N, C-alpha and C positions, 0 to 999 in steps of 0.2 A: 062829152067824150073823154074817157080817162087817158092820161098821158101814156106814151109808149114806155115800156119797162126799161130800166137802166141795164145795160149789158155789163155783166161781171164775169171775168174769165176765171175759171177754176184751174189752177196751175197743176193739173194732174190728168192722166188718162185712165185713172182707176174708177170704174163705174160705181163701185161700192161707196167710195167717198162722195161721188157726185150725188148719189141717192140720199145720203145722210144730209149733205148740205142743202139740197133742194127742200127736204123736209124741215130743216132747221130754219130756213129763210122763206118758207112758203107764204108767210103773211106779208112779205114785202114785194113791191112791184119790181122784181129783178128777173132778168133773163140770164140764167147761168149757162155759160158756154164752156165746152171743152176745147183745148188747143186744136185737136184734129178737125173740129167743126169750122174753124176759120183758117185752116191751112197752115197751122204752125206746128212744126215738129222740132221740139227742143228737149234736150235731156241734161239740164244743169247738174253738174257734179255735186254730190252731197258730201263735201269734204270739210265742212265746218266742224268745230269742236263742241257745238251745242245744237240743240233743236232750233233755238232762235236764229243762229247763224244760217242754218240750212233753209229754214222757212223764209227768212229775209232775202237770201240770195235767189231762191226760186221765184218769189213774188216780184222782185225787182226785174229779174230777167224777162219774165213773161209780160209784165206791164210795159217794158220798153219795146219788146218785139211786137206787141199787139196794139199799143196805144189805148188799151183799156185798163180800168182798175182790175187788179188781179189778186186773187186770194190763194195763198199757198199754206200748206201745213207741213210740219215734220213731227213725227210722233214715234214712240217706241214703247216697248214693254221692258220694265225694269224688275228683275227677279233678285230678291235679296240674297238668296243662297248662292247666286252666281256673281255676287259683287256688283249688281246692277245691270249685268248683261241680260239680253242682247242689246238693250239701250239704243244708241244711235244706229246700231247695225241690225236692227230688228228685221228690216225688209231684205237684208243681205246676209242673214245669219247662216244660211246653208252655204257651204263652199262651192257647190255646183251652180254655175250660172243658169238662170232660168228655172231654179227649183220652185216647186209649188208651195202654196201655203201649208198643205198637209205635210210635206216633207220638212218644212221648217218647224212645224209643231212636233213632229216625231223626233227631230234632232234635239229640240229643247228638252223634251221629256227624257231622252236618253242621258243628257248631261245632268239632269236633276236626280236621276235614279239613286246615286250614292248618298244623297242628302235626306235627312229625316223631314217628314211633313209636319206641319203645313208649310207649303212653299209660298210665303207672302210675296206679293208683287203689286205693281201699279202700272197703269197706262199713263203716259204723260204726253201731252200735245202742246205745241206752240203753233198758233195760226198767225200769219202775217198778211196784212192788207196793204198793197202798194198801189200808188197812183202814178201814171206816167210822168207827172211833174216832179217825182222824187219823194213825195210825202209817203211815209210808211208808219204803220201802227202794228203792235204785236200784243197778243194775249195768250196766257197759259191756262191749261186745264189739266186736272189730275183725277184719276179714278182708282181707288184702292181696292184690292181683292187678293186672290191667291190662285195659284196654278193647281189644277187637278189632273190626275193621270189618265183620265178617260175623256174622250170628246163627247160633248152634249150640245144639241141644238143644231138647227139648219140655217139660221140667219147669220148676218154679219160676214166677216171675212178675216183673214189674218189669223191671229191667235185667239179670236173670240170664243171658239168652242172649248178651250181649256182654261179660260179665265173666269173664275167664279166670283160673283158679287156676294160677299158673305151675308150682308143684311137681307138679301132676297133668296139666297140658296139656289140661285140660277146662274148659268153662265151667260156671258154677253151674247152668245149665239142663240140663247133661249128667249131673249127679249124681243118684243115687237119693236119696230122702228120707232114708234112713239115713245116706248119706254127707254130705249137706248138714247134717244135724243133728249131725255131729261137727265140722264145719268153719266153719259160717256165723257171721256176726257176731251174729245173733239167738240162735243156739244157745249161743254163748259167754256172752252176757249173761244168758240164762235160767239157765245153770248157776251163775252167780254169785248168783242169787236163791234157789236151791234150799234153802239153810239156813233162809231166812225162810219159804218156803212150807211146809217141814216143820213149822215151829212151829204152823201152823194145824191140823196133823193130830194134834197131841199131845192125848191125852185131857184 
């Protein structure tokens, strides 16, 4: 009989992130849980001055509240023409609370319109793995590309439909989940944490 999977809390209620992480870690005996599934409703403030600070804070907060190892990430889109914006504020780029991904993309393109193309950009992610005992590990991943003025693709979320991967000639939203999990910033960061996740699986 195979051992029961190790429970790992994903410190987000974003179903898109959960799907990506499930695919990235599918080969490991893990049960990935969302906070809502174990009755936890927390919204840690993302007030750090770096992706690492925000990811660390979220992971530790959820690990302490749940008593489970917790995986959190903070990521953003950095556009060179805008001085690295929206960056840390990517998810809150639109001033209207509750704005949709589509509204954030439209606002970004509006801000970019005065600048000549190409609009070089990168996705950056830091993923933190926290244990309830206070142990924490971080890893970073970066994916380079450019912003294009028209949306392409039906997959992904956030800014994926306007983020072009130059070497493929396709946007992040035109990739299959398998392709995205080889190339994305979050995939690269999670790969960096695999050695520490594997430690939880040791007898």
